[in-house]
C-alpha positions as CSV (number, residue, x, y, z in Angstrom):
1,M,40.4,17.0,11.8
2,E,41.9,18.4,8.8
3,A,39.8,21.2,6.9
4,Y,40.5,22.5,3.2
5,G,39.7,26.1,2.1
6,Q,37.6,25.9,-1.0
7,G,36.7,29.8,-1.3
8,H,34.9,30.9,1.5
9,V,33.4,27.5,2.3
10,I,35.8,25.1,4.9
11,V,35.3,21.3,3.8
12,T,35.8,19.3,6.5
13,E,37.0,15.6,6.0
14,G,33.8,14.2,7.8
15,M,31.7,16.2,5.1
16,C,33.8,14.6,2.4
17,T,32.7,11.5,4.0
18,M,29.0,12.3,4.2
19,S,29.2,13.1,0.6
20,R,30.8,10.1,-0.6
21,L,28.1,7.9,1.7
22,M,25.3,10.0,0.0
23,R,26.6,9.3,-3.7
24,Q,27.3,5.5,-2.8
25,F,23.3,5.3,-1.3
26,F,21.8,7.3,-4.2
27,R,24.0,4.7,-6.7
28,D,23.0,1.5,-4.6
29,E,19.6,-0.1,-6.3
30,S,19.7,-3.6,-3.9
31,G,16.3,-2.0,-2.2
32,A,15.0,-1.1,-5.6
33,T,13.7,-4.4,-6.0
34,A,12.1,-4.8,-2.8
35,L,10.6,-1.2,-2.9
36,E,8.7,-2.2,-6.3
37,Y,7.5,-5.6,-4.6
38,G,5.8,-3.8,-1.7
39,L,4.1,-0.9,-4.5
40,I,2.8,-3.8,-6.5
41,A,1.8,-5.5,-3.4
42,A,-0.4,-2.2,-2.3
43,L,-1.6,-1.9,-6.0
44,V,-3.1,-5.2,-5.6
45,S,-4.5,-4.6,-2.4
46,V,-6.1,-1.5,-3.5
47,A,-7.9,-3.1,-6.5
48,A,-8.8,-5.9,-4.3
49,I,-10.5,-3.6,-2.0
50,G,-12.3,-1.7,-4.8
51,A,-13.0,-4.8,-6.8
52,L,-15.1,-6.4,-2.9
53,T,-16.3,-2.9,-2.4
54,Q,-18.1,-3.0,-5.7
55,L,-19.4,-6.8,-5.4
56,G,-20.5,-5.9,-1.6
57,G,-23.9,-4.4,-2.5
58,A,-24.3,-7.3,-5.1
59,L,-23.5,-9.9,-2.6
60,T,-25.7,-8.3,0.1
61,A,-28.7,-8.6,-2.4
62,I,-28.2,-12.3,-3.4
63,F,-27.8,-13.1,0.7
64,T,-30.9,-11.2,1.1
65,T,-32.9,-13.0,-1.4
66,V,-31.5,-16.4,0.0
67,S,-32.6,-15.5,3.3
68,T,-35.9,-14.4,2.3
69,Q,-36.6,-17.7,0.5
70,L,-35.7,-19.8,3.3
71,D,-37.9,-18.2,5.6
72,T,-40.5,-18.5,3.7
73,A,-40.1,-21.9,3.1
74,A,-39.3,-22.5,7.1
75,A,-42.7,-21.1,7.7
76,S,-44.6,-22.9,4.9
77,A,-43.1,-26.1,6.3
78,A,-44.1,-25.0,9.9
79,A,-47.8,-24.1,9.0
80,S,-48.2,-27.5,7.4
81,G,-47.9,-29.3,10.2
82,P,-45.4,-32.2,11.1
83,T,-44.2,-34.3,8.4
84,P,-45.5,-37.8,8.7
85,T,-42.9,-40.8,9.9
86,P,-42.6,-43.9,7.8
């Protein structure tokens, strides 16, 4: 292993290699597109969850109304007796 003295700091060949690898890593943008798609997917998911949460209360009210009307109609039909068959 070679060491190069630069002032009071000794830089080894391994440190130079690590520094070179770090520079290459920060210049490489091939993973940036995948990261951007991941962020877009996360943003769409958050928006969808927010929209469904807001609609949740309205949908609950609609289904409750429909259920109540169906129960009323079923009770009314049961109270009027059996339907005649032709």
